[in-house]
C-alpha positions as CSV (number, residue, x, y, z in Angstrom):
1,M,124.2,132.4,80.2
2,R,125.1,135.2,82.6
3,S,126.0,137.7,79.8
4,A,122.8,136.9,78.0
5,L,120.7,137.7,81.1
6,R,122.8,140.8,81.9
7,W,123.1,142.6,78.5
8,A,120.2,141.5,76.4
9,S,117.6,144.2,76.0
10,K,114.9,141.6,75.4
11,L,114.7,137.9,75.0
12,D,112.8,136.0,72.3
13,R,111.2,132.6,72.9
14,P,114.1,130.6,71.4
15,D,116.6,132.5,73.6
16,I,114.5,131.8,76.7
17,E,114.3,128.1,75.8
18,K,118.0,128.0,75.3
19,L,118.6,129.6,78.8
20,L,116.2,127.1,80.4
21,R,118.1,124.2,78.8
22,Q,121.4,125.6,80.1
23,A,120.0,126.1,83.6
24,G,118.6,122.5,83.6
25,A,121.9,121.1,82.5
26,L,123.7,123.1,85.2
27,R,121.3,121.8,87.9
28,D,121.7,118.2,86.8
29,E,125.5,118.6,86.9
30,V,125.4,120.0,90.4
31,M,123.1,117.2,91.6
32,Q,125.4,114.6,90.1
33,L,128.4,116.1,91.8
34,S,126.5,116.1,95.1
35,H,125.7,112.4,94.8
36,K,129.2,111.5,93.7
37,E,130.6,113.2,96.8
38,R,128.3,111.1,98.9
39,F,129.4,108.0,97.1
40,V,133.0,108.8,97.8
41,N,132.3,109.5,101.5
42,A,130.4,106.2,101.8
43,A,133.3,104.3,100.1
44,A,135.8,105.9,102.4
45,A,133.9,104.8,105.4
46,E,133.8,101.1,104.3
47,P,137.1,99.9,105.8
48,T,135.9,100.8,109.3
49,R,132.4,99.4,109.0
50,S,133.3,96.2,110.9
51,D,134.6,98.3,113.9
52,L,131.3,100.2,114.2
53,S,128.3,99.2,116.3
54,R,124.9,98.9,114.7
55,R,123.9,102.2,116.2
56,Q,127.0,103.9,114.9
57,R,126.4,102.5,111.4
58,R,122.9,103.8,111.3
59,T,124.0,107.2,112.7
60,A,126.7,107.4,110.0
61,L,124.0,107.0,107.4
62,I,121.9,109.8,108.9
63,E,124.9,112.1,109.0
64,R,125.5,111.5,105.3
65,S,121.8,112.7,104.7
66,F,120.7,109.2,103.7
67,I,117.0,109.0,102.8
68,F,115.4,106.0,104.5
69,E,111.9,106.3,102.9
70,G,110.3,104.7,106.0
71,A,112.8,101.9,106.4
72,F,113.9,101.5,110.0
73,G,115.8,99.0,112.1
74,D,119.3,98.1,113.1
75,N,119.5,94.5,112.0
76,P,123.0,93.9,110.6
77,K,121.7,92.4,107.3
78,L,119.3,95.3,106.9
79,L,122.1,97.9,107.6
80,E,124.3,96.1,105.0
81,A,121.4,96.4,102.4
82,L,121.0,100.1,103.2
83,E,124.7,100.8,102.9
84,T,124.8,99.0,99.6
85,A,121.8,101.0,98.5
86,E,123.7,104.2,99.4
87,K,126.7,103.3,97.3
88,V,124.7,102.1,94.2
89,A,122.1,104.9,94.2
90,P,124.3,107.6,92.5
91,T,125.2,105.2,89.7
92,G,123.0,103.9,86.9
93,L,123.7,100.2,87.5
94,P,120.9,97.7,87.5
95,V,120.0,96.3,90.9
96,L,118.4,93.0,91.8
97,I,116.6,92.8,95.2
98,D,115.7,89.4,96.5
99,G,114.0,88.3,99.7
100,E,110.9,86.5,100.9
101,S,107.4,87.9,100.2
102,G,106.6,90.8,102.4
103,T,110.1,91.9,103.4
104,G,109.9,95.3,101.7
105,K,111.5,94.9,98.3
106,E,109.6,97.8,96.7
107,L,110.4,100.0,99.7
108,M,114.1,99.3,99.1
109,A,113.7,100.1,95.5
110,K,112.3,103.5,96.5
111,V,115.2,104.0,98.9
112,I,117.6,103.5,95.9
113,H,115.6,105.9,93.8
114,A,115.3,108.6,96.4
115,N,119.1,108.6,97.1
116,G,120.1,108.9,93.5
117,H,120.2,111.9,91.1
118,R,116.9,110.6,89.6
119,A,115.0,111.3,92.8
120,D,112.8,114.0,91.2
121,R,112.1,111.9,88.1
122,P,109.4,109.3,87.7
123,F,109.4,106.0,89.7
124,V,107.3,103.4,87.8
125,S,106.4,100.1,89.4
126,V,105.5,97.1,87.3
127,N,104.3,93.7,88.6
128,C,105.5,91.3,86.0
129,G,103.4,88.5,87.4
130,A,100.2,90.4,86.9
131,I,100.5,91.1,83.2
132,P,99.0,88.6,80.7
133,E,101.6,87.2,78.4
134,N,99.8,88.5,75.3
135,L,99.8,92.0,76.7
136,L,103.3,92.1,78.1
137,E,105.1,93.7,75.2
138,S,102.4,96.4,74.9
139,E,102.5,97.2,78.6
140,L,106.2,97.4,78.8
141,F,107.0,99.1,75.5
142,G,103.7,100.6,74.3
143,H,101.9,100.3,71.0
144,C,100.9,102.3,67.9
145,K,97.4,103.1,66.8
146,G,96.0,100.1,64.8
147,A,98.7,97.7,66.0
148,F,96.1,95.2,67.1
149,T,92.3,95.1,67.7
150,G,91.4,97.7,70.3
151,A,94.5,99.8,69.8
152,V,92.6,103.0,68.9
153,N,95.4,105.4,70.0
154,D,99.2,105.5,70.4
155,R,100.2,104.5,73.9
156,K,103.4,104.9,75.9
157,G,104.7,101.8,77.7
158,K,106.2,101.6,81.2
159,F,109.7,102.1,80.0
160,E,108.8,105.3,78.2
161,S,106.9,106.5,81.2
162,A,110.0,105.9,83.3
163,H,112.4,107.8,81.0
164,T,115.1,109.6,83.0
165,G,113.7,107.9,86.1
166,T,113.5,104.4,87.6
167,I,111.5,101.4,86.6
168,F,110.9,98.8,89.2
169,L,110.2,95.3,87.9
170,D,108.6,93.3,90.7
171,E,108.3,89.5,90.5
172,I,110.8,89.4,87.7
173,G,111.0,85.6,88.1
174,E,107.4,85.4,86.7
175,L,108.4,87.0,83.4
176,P,107.9,84.5,80.5
177,L,110.9,83.6,78.4
178,A,109.6,85.7,75.4
179,G,109.4,88.8,77.6
180,Q,112.9,88.1,79.0
181,V,114.4,88.3,75.6
182,K,112.9,91.7,74.9
183,L,113.9,92.9,78.3
184,L,117.5,91.8,77.7
185,R,117.5,93.9,74.5
186,V,116.4,97.0,76.4
187,L,119.1,96.5,79.0
188,E,121.8,96.1,76.4
189,A,120.8,98.7,73.8
190,H,118.7,101.1,75.9
191,E,116.1,101.1,73.0
192,I,112.6,100.0,72.7
193,Q,110.1,99.5,69.9
194,R,106.4,100.0,70.3
195,V,104.2,97.2,69.1
196,G,103.3,97.9,65.4
197,S,106.3,100.2,64.8
198,D,109.8,99.8,63.4
199,Q,111.1,103.0,64.9
200,P,113.5,102.5,67.8
201,I,113.0,104.9,70.8
202,R,115.9,105.7,73.1
203,V,115.1,105.3,76.8
204,D,117.2,106.1,79.8
205,A,115.6,104.3,82.8
206,R,117.3,102.9,85.8
207,V,116.2,99.3,86.2
208,V,115.6,97.8,89.7
209,A,114.2,94.3,89.7
210,A,112.9,92.2,92.6
211,T,112.0,88.6,93.2
212,N,111.2,86.1,96.0
213,R,112.5,83.2,93.9
214,N,116.0,81.8,93.4
215,L,116.8,83.1,89.9
216,R,120.2,81.2,89.8
217,K,118.4,77.9,90.3
218,L,115.7,78.9,87.7
219,S,118.4,79.7,85.2
220,E,120.0,76.3,85.8
221,E,116.6,74.7,85.1
222,G,116.2,76.7,81.9
223,R,113.2,78.7,83.2
224,F,115.1,82.0,83.4
225,R,117.7,83.3,81.0
226,E,121.2,83.1,82.4
227,D,122.4,86.2,80.5
228,L,119.4,88.2,81.8
229,F,120.2,87.1,85.4
230,Y,123.8,88.3,85.1
231,R,122.7,91.5,83.4
232,L,120.2,92.3,86.2
233,G,122.4,91.1,89.1
234,V,125.2,93.6,88.7
235,I,124.3,94.8,92.2
236,H,122.6,92.2,94.4
237,V,120.7,93.2,97.6
238,T,119.2,90.7,99.9
239,L,116.6,91.6,102.5
240,P,116.4,89.6,105.8
241,P,113.0,88.0,106.8
242,L,111.2,89.3,109.8
243,R,112.1,86.2,111.9
244,E,115.7,87.4,111.8
245,R,114.7,90.8,113.0
246,K,112.8,89.8,116.2
247,D,114.1,92.7,118.2
248,E,112.4,95.1,115.8
249,I,108.9,93.5,116.1
250,P,107.8,95.6,119.1
251,L,108.7,98.8,117.1
252,L,106.6,97.5,114.2
253,F,103.7,96.8,116.6
254,E,103.9,100.5,117.7
255,F,104.2,101.9,114.2
256,F,101.4,99.9,112.6
257,G,99.2,100.3,115.7
258,D,99.3,104.1,115.4
259,E,98.8,103.8,111.6
260,A,95.7,101.5,112.1
261,A,94.3,103.9,114.7
262,E,94.6,106.8,112.4
263,V,93.0,104.9,109.5
264,L,90.2,103.5,111.7
265,K,89.7,106.7,113.6
266,R,90.1,105.1,117.1
267,R,92.5,104.8,119.9
268,P,95.6,102.6,119.5
269,I,94.8,99.0,120.5
270,E,96.3,97.6,123.6
271,M,97.5,94.0,123.8
272,T,97.5,91.6,126.6
273,R,100.7,90.2,127.9
274,R,99.8,86.8,126.5
275,L,99.1,88.1,123.0
276,R,102.4,90.1,123.0
277,A,104.3,87.0,124.0
278,F,102.7,85.0,121.2
279,L,103.3,87.6,118.5
280,L,106.9,88.0,119.5
281,D,107.3,84.2,119.2
282,Y,105.4,83.8,116.0
283,A,107.4,82.9,112.8
284,Y,105.6,85.4,110.4
285,P,105.9,83.5,107.1
286,G,104.4,86.5,105.4
287,N,106.9,88.8,107.1
288,I,106.2,92.5,107.6
289,R,103.1,92.4,105.4
290,E,101.6,89.7,107.6
291,L,102.4,91.5,110.8
292,R,100.8,94.7,109.5
293,N,97.6,92.8,108.5
294,I,97.5,91.2,112.0
295,V,97.7,94.6,113.7
296,Y,95.0,96.0,111.5
297,R,92.8,93.0,112.2
298,L,93.3,93.4,115.9
299,S,92.6,97.1,115.8
300,C,89.3,96.5,113.9
301,L,87.9,93.5,115.7
302,A,89.0,94.1,119.3
303,G,87.6,96.7,121.6
304,Q,90.1,98.4,123.8
305,T,92.3,95.4,124.5
306,A,93.2,92.6,122.1
307,D,93.8,89.0,123.1
308,I,94.7,85.7,121.3
309,E,91.0,85.0,120.4
310,H,91.1,88.0,118.1
311,L,93.8,86.4,116.0
312,P,93.0,84.6,112.7
313,A,92.0,81.0,113.5
314,D,94.7,79.5,111.4
315,I,97.5,81.0,113.5
316,R,96.1,80.7,117.0
317,P,97.7,78.2,119.3
318,A,96.3,74.7,118.4
319,S,96.3,73.2,121.8
320,R,95.5,74.3,125.3
321,A,98.9,73.3,126.5
322,T,100.5,75.6,124.0
323,L,98.1,78.4,125.0
324,A,98.9,77.8,128.7
325,S,102.6,78.3,128.0
326,Y,102.0,82.0,127.4
327,P,101.5,84.3,130.5
328,A,97.8,84.9,131.0
329,S,98.0,88.1,133.0
330,D,99.7,91.4,132.8
331,D,100.1,91.4,136.6
332,D,102.9,88.8,136.7
333,G,105.9,91.1,137.0
334,P,107.5,93.3,134.3
335,S,106.8,93.0,130.6
336,L,108.7,91.0,128.1
337,S,112.4,91.6,127.7
338,G,113.0,94.2,124.9
339,D,109.2,94.9,124.5
340,A,109.2,98.5,123.3
341,L,105.4,98.6,123.7
342,S,105.7,98.5,127.5
343,E,108.9,100.6,127.6
344,G,106.9,103.7,128.5
345,Q,105.3,102.0,131.5
346,A,108.6,100.6,132.6
347,C,110.1,104.1,132.5
348,R,107.7,105.4,135.2
349,K,108.7,102.5,137.6
350,R,112.4,103.3,137.5
351,P,113.7,106.1,139.8
352,G,116.0,108.7,138.6
353,R,116.6,108.4,134.9
354,A,114.2,106.9,132.4
355,R,114.8,105.3,129.0
356,I,112.4,106.4,126.2
357,P,112.6,105.2,122.6
358,R,113.5,107.9,120.0
359,A,111.4,108.3,116.9
360,R,112.0,107.0,113.4
361,T,111.3,109.5,110.7
362,A,110.7,108.6,107.1
363,G,111.9,111.2,104.6
364,S,110.5,111.8,101.2
365,G,112.6,111.5,98.0
366,R,112.6,115.3,97.8
367,N,113.8,116.0,101.3
368,R,117.6,116.2,101.5
369,G,117.6,116.8,105.2
370,R,117.8,114.1,107.9
371,A,115.3,111.5,106.8
372,G,115.6,109.1,109.7
373,E,117.0,108.7,113.2
374,A,119.3,106.0,114.6
375,L,117.6,102.9,116.1
376,Q,118.7,103.6,119.6
377,Y,117.5,104.5,123.1
378,E,118.7,107.5,125.0
379,S,118.5,108.3,128.7
380,I,116.6,111.3,129.8
381,A,115.8,112.7,133.3
382,S,112.2,111.7,134.1
383,S,111.9,114.7,136.4
384,G,113.2,117.0,133.7
385,V,112.4,116.5,130.1
386,A,109.3,114.3,130.6
387,E,107.9,116.6,133.3
388,E,108.5,119.7,131.1
389,A,106.8,117.9,128.2
390,R,103.8,117.1,130.2
391,H,103.2,120.8,131.1
392,S,103.8,121.8,127.4
393,F,101.1,119.3,126.3
394,E,98.4,120.6,128.8
395,G,95.6,122.1,126.9
396,V,97.3,121.8,123.5
397,S,96.1,119.8,120.5
398,R,97.8,116.5,119.8
399,D,99.2,117.7,116.5
400,L,100.6,121.0,117.7
401,A,101.9,119.5,121.0
402,S,103.9,116.7,119.3
403,R,105.6,119.3,117.1
404,Q,106.2,122.0,119.7
405,G,107.5,119.5,122.2
406,H,109.8,117.9,119.6
407,L,108.9,114.5,121.0
408,S,108.8,111.3,119.0
409,C,105.7,109.3,118.4
410,V,106.7,106.7,120.9
411,T,107.9,109.2,123.5
412,A,104.6,111.1,123.2
413,H,102.7,107.9,123.6
414,A,104.6,107.1,126.9
415,V,103.8,110.6,128.2
416,W,100.1,110.5,127.2
417,S,99.7,107.1,128.9
418,D,101.1,108.4,132.2
419,P,98.3,108.5,134.9
420,G,99.6,111.9,136.0
421,F,99.0,113.5,132.7
422,S,95.6,115.1,132.2
423,G,96.0,116.1,128.6
424,P,94.6,114.3,125.5
425,R,94.8,110.5,125.7
426,H,94.5,109.8,122.0
427,A,97.1,108.3,119.7
428,P,100.0,110.6,119.1
429,P,100.3,111.7,115.5
430,R,103.1,110.2,113.4
431,P,105.6,112.8,112.2
């Protein structure tokens, strides 16, 4: 390729196409080597994992340029899932993700896609439970013109659209038995046939499936093919429910509160102490999805401060005795233990050094830099960095200030809410 570019007096179209193919093959080889090196580094770190703290485990992921795609937290089960995703991403093995509804299974599938060598290729999501059984084969594998009434053109299926990329099969437990047989054939032979055609088509798509049901139990009952279960479950990733991640709920309050404020074009909602206590104690059967919907509802219906009466009627405390068990005022001493929403106010009450949460940053699949920060708190001098940040924010727009000051979303929120700060008092932009 080098000699052709150096000595050729002119290049015809076939020569140019040949050089482009060679350059593409070279790029793919380099990308695969990069991901293989990361795989080896992750495997080498495995024996010491039990000796590391949660903060160190997440920091180790960041140092290996792991792409979080918006996933944050330091729950041990979540970290285990992320570490498994890091190791399996450079391979082409099928992955089965299970967990309750609303735990972020599709987000985990995107994490696996973004950390593999297919990151710049298509990611196609399919909800198997939303496709009628008579259209399932056409949706997944495509059809030819005239294959059935209404088929006026040739049409690619989801597997063809995901060629060289990743196909995410959500709610795989809802797939009918007839569709399971056809899917098993694709996983074994890497071939599909469009409806109305006898011509096999080779496909190279990474398969990631997800379910909120117990597929092993379904296979024992004859409602899910056992061979397909074992074919999909080469790598098994389980996501913890939100009730097992209670310490991360305040961070999600802050994140979704800023997100809702941006969507609704208003200031972030404030919560009474009683409402915060109730939401921290709530079981969240719908997990993160339910928490997000609650925060959006509060941001829409409440004015400046939300209280328990702004919650949906079906989750409010049923009796007055239950309601009375939650603190009714914000004036009864410090905020709840571990409540990151009030960490900013607590900082200002402590002399000397303050503790301010650091940001979480979500990287895109095409960003190979640091795509997240460790879930941790760091001590900073309140008279130093915070004071300097206040001066740098004076008279500067929110967007420019947050980037010039290099402060996190949560840190900026703590600075803006300080009574001594005369700058803009709006929601800090998310990075």
